[in-house]
Phi, psi and omega in degrees: 000327178295315177307319185287322176294318176301316177287325173300316180296315180293323181293318180295319178302313181293318177294328177290319181289320177297321178295325181285327178283327179282338182269359180291126183291140181272165184292131173238112182286351181271347176269104189243164176223152174284132175224139181263130184226123185046043179087350184250149178270140175222143169270105184246142181296144179296142180085009177239164178228145178287139179293142186296327195219122173225131176220187183300324179295317181298311177308310184296317179297318171300325177291321183294326183281356175122002180259071184298344186277000182282136180221162177306138187092352175282162168245158177257159177218147179238141167299145183301318176290333174294324182300321177296314178298316181301306181308314185288319182285323172294326168302328177268000179084014176275106177280350183269004182298321186289328175299310180304310179294326177295319176297327179273357180074023187252003159227163181180192183226153174217144180264152180301146177285129185269000000 
């Protein structure tokens, strides 16, 4: 009887853990919220943060890695986990991380809301 209770408890814990990990929402760049940056409003994906610094060089770089819709006057954003991945990859000398994240839709550009 004790073995049955122990197996039942272990099975329940495993079921609970599986349910919690599979129900986590994934990042969706189309689900946006309005954020104000330097006095301008932008629709930035939920779970992403605006980049602290953007200039013409950054926009050109983003265009080069595949984000052709980026244009001067836009700001860039990164998914929270993508920021961590960028820091680790750059620390290891991996410069292809931005292409990978752009392809996955985890970094991008947005224009001000008019």
